[in-house]
C-alpha positions as semicolon CSV with decimal commas, in nm:
position;residue;x (nm);y (nm);z (nm)
1;M;0,368;-1,667;2,892
2;L;0,448;-1,361;2,686
3;L;0,531;-1,339;2,318
4;K;0,892;-1,270;2,419
5;D;0,913;-1,614;2,582
6;I;0,806;-1,775;2,255
7;I;1,040;-1,578;2,029
8;E;1,340;-1,639;2,256
9;T;1,305;-2,016;2,201
10;F;1,381;-1,973;1,829
11;T;1,724;-1,955;1,668
12;K;1,865;-1,628;1,538
13;T;1,801;-1,748;1,180
14;E;1,437;-1,829;1,261
15;I;1,388;-1,485;1,418
16;Q;1,535;-1,318;1,110
17;S;1,292;-1,520;0,898
18;I;1,001;-1,400;1,114
19;L;1,110;-1,039;1,064
20;K;1,132;-1,093;0,688
21;K;0,777;-1,230;0,685
22;L;0,667;-0,923;0,881
23;N;0,825;-0,709;0,605
24;D;1,046;-0,542;0,862
25;T;1,299;-0,313;0,696
26;D;1,471;-0,188;1,011
27;Y;1,646;-0,499;1,142
28;R;2,001;-0,593;1,043
29;S;2,140;-0,946;1,007
30;S;2,438;-0,837;1,218
31;W;2,215;-0,776;1,521
32;K;2,246;-1,008;1,818
33;K;1,958;-1,239;1,901
34;G;1,830;-1,023;2,188
35;K;1,797;-0,717;1,965
36;L;1,618;-0,922;1,698
37;V;1,373;-1,047;1,963
38;D;1,304;-0,686;2,066
39;Q;1,240;-0,596;1,702
40;V;0,980;-0,873;1,668
41;L;0,813;-0,733;1,979
42;E;0,752;-0,411;1,784
43;Y;0,463;-0,594;1,617
44;D;0,119;-0,699;1,728
45;T;0,128;-1,041;1,893
46;E;-0,154;-1,169;1,672
47;E;0,038;-1,079;1,355
48;V;0,348;-1,259;1,479
49;I;0,161;-1,577;1,577
50;K;-0,005;-1,597;1,235
51;I;0,325;-1,598;1,045
52;L;0,492;-1,869;1,256
53;T;0,542;-2,198;1,075
54;S;0,351;-2,511;1,182
55;N;0,678;-2,656;1,319
56;Q;0,741;-2,344;1,527
57;L;0,385;-2,349;1,662
58;K;0,421;-2,718;1,749
59;A;0,750;-2,650;1,930
60;V;0,574;-2,390;2,145
61;L;0,284;-2,627;2,216
62;R;0,520;-2,913;2,310
63;K;0,702;-2,685;2,553
64;Y;0,372;-2,619;2,731
65;E;0,255;-2,980;2,701
66;E;-0,034;-2,900;2,470
67;S;-0,161;-3,108;2,178
68;T;0,027;-3,060;1,850
69;S;-0,236;-3,225;1,630
70;G;-0,453;-3,050;1,376
71;N;-0,407;-2,792;1,103
72;K;-0,220;-2,463;1,134
73;K;-0,537;-2,273;1,225
74;S;-0,596;-2,497;1,528
75;L;-0,229;-2,472;1,630
76;I;-0,251;-2,091;1,620
77;E;-0,566;-2,102;1,832
78;R;-0,395;-2,318;2,096
79;V;-0,091;-2,087;2,113
80;R;-0,328;-1,788;2,135
81;N;-0,506;-1,956;2,427
82;I;-0,177;-2,015;2,607
83;L;-0,085;-1,648;2,569
84;T;-0,427;-1,537;2,693
85;Q;-0,417;-1,770;2,995
86;Q;-0,069;-1,648;3,082
87;G;-0,174;-1,284;3,069
88;D;-0,046;-1,162;2,731
89;N;-0,313;-0,920;2,605
90;K;-0,227;-0,969;2,235
91;K;-0,009;-0,659;2,236
92;S;0,364;-0,687;2,270
93;G;0,569;-0,499;2,528
94;T;0,517;-0,136;2,612
95;K;0,852;0,035;2,564
96;K;0,800;0,408;2,556
97;G;0,812;0,577;2,220
98;K;0,786;0,256;2,019
99;I;0,521;0,180;1,760
100;R;0,418;-0,172;1,848
101;K;0,127;-0,237;1,616
102;Y;0,054;-0,219;1,247
103;T;-0,240;-0,003;1,337
104;I;-0,160;0,329;1,500
105;E;-0,434;0,510;1,683
106;F;-0,457;0,887;1,670
107;S;-0,462;0,994;2,032
108;S;-0,215;1,276;2,088
109;S;-0,343;1,633;2,083
110;A;-0,116;1,714;1,788
111;L;-0,307;1,459;1,581
112;S;-0,654;1,538;1,711
113;P;-0,780;1,697;1,385
114;F;-0,739;1,359;1,213
115;S;-0,943;1,178;1,476
116;Y;-1,256;1,327;1,321
117;W;-1,187;1,143;0,997
118;V;-0,991;0,829;1,081
119;N;-0,950;0,621;1,393
120;T;-0,639;0,431;1,292
121;I;-0,363;0,439;1,036
122;S;-0,148;0,149;0,914
123;K;0,222;0,133;0,995
124;D;0,314;0,171;0,624
125;A;0,091;0,476;0,587
126;Y;0,224;0,627;0,910
127;H;0,585;0,603;0,793
128;F;0,506;0,727;0,441
129;W;0,322;1,041;0,555
130;K;0,571;1,111;0,832
131;K;0,856;1,090;0,579
132;V;0,694;1,319;0,320
133;S;0,586;1,567;0,585
134;D;0,922;1,625;0,755
135;N;0,840;1,395;1,047
136;E;0,505;1,563;1,108
137;L;0,175;1,395;1,027
138;N;0,006;1,723;0,951
139;G;0,074;1,895;0,622
140;S;0,043;1,653;0,330
141;L;-0,174;1,403;0,518
142;D;-0,410;1,681;0,620
143;V;-0,443;1,791;0,255
144;F;-0,489;1,428;0,148
145;L;-0,771;1,363;0,396
146;R;-0,949;1,693;0,325
147;T;-0,925;1,624;-0,049
148;L;-1,080;1,281;-0,014
149;L;-1,359;1,409;0,209
150;T;-1,453;1,702;-0,012
151;N;-1,440;1,492;-0,331
152;S;-1,600;1,175;-0,198
153;P;-1,864;1,038;-0,438
154;R;-2,088;0,938;-0,147
155;Q;-2,163;0,979;0,223
156;L;-1,892;0,813;0,434
157;S;-1,917;0,633;0,765
158;V;-1,716;0,395;0,984
159;S;-1,893;0,100;0,823
160;K;-1,862;0,244;0,471
161;P;-1,524;0,417;0,427
162;L;-1,375;0,491;0,087
163;T;-1,230;0,201;-0,110
164;T;-0,887;0,190;-0,274
165;S;-1,039;0,230;-0,621
166;E;-1,247;0,528;-0,508
167;V;-0,936;0,697;-0,366
168;K;-0,749;0,637;-0,694
169;N;-1,036;0,788;-0,893
170;I;-1,046;1,097;-0,671
171;L;-0,670;1,146;-0,707
172;K;-0,691;1,113;-1,088
173;K;-0,950;1,389;-1,111
174;L;-0,769;1,647;-0,894
175;D;-0,689;1,989;-1,030
176;K;-0,324;2,097;-1,059
177;D;-0,332;2,321;-0,750
178;T;-0,451;2,046;-0,518
179;R;-0,225;1,785;-0,676
180;S;0,078;2,010;-0,623
181;Q;0,012;2,002;-0,247
182;L;0,032;1,623;-0,239
183;P;0,329;1,387;-0,285
184;K;0,364;1,232;-0,630
185;N;0,285;0,863;-0,675
186;I;0,125;0,791;-0,338
187;P;0,143;0,409;-0,300
188;D;-0,174;0,215;-0,219
189;K;-0,025;0,104;0,114
190;A;-0,006;0,470;0,220
191;F;-0,376;0,534;0,161
192;V;-0,566;0,647;0,470
193;F;-0,941;0,604;0,443
194;P;-1,143;0,876;0,615
195;T;-1,486;0,786;0,748
196;G;-1,623;1,138;0,770
197;D;-1,744;1,069;1,125
């Protein structure tokens, strides 16, 4: 069973509710059910399962004749097991050109300079930096990462990246020239934490 099979069992209203919980800003209430299902499939399967209600999880388990007893955590685990047994690898579909996870890995050659400093970037951060950099991830993000690395108060590593408060402190202390190269009021959700590795 794939995530799509689960989502298709829900009503249009339930699917819209799932998208709201995922903080999706792209979907429209006027969309038909099939398009809403496809939009849910833009997200990591694990994230979707976690935001389903207990009643929705139980409905899935009943359909596959599994136990519906226990707390929400145990229901999620049973649905996860069904997906794994049926061959869903915890990632949604693979439509070309779609971002299907919250975490986006830097793999293309155009982004290779960033791979020295970060392995992944959140969906929110990806869209923020793409928007402020005219649909390119270089430019402002490059300045941002270099600034954090050169002003880091300590040695960074994969296990010890910068924290949100450390990033805020670095940004507060920037000189005018560097600050002018960065967007104003960078939200916390757009922070990318370099490891230095």
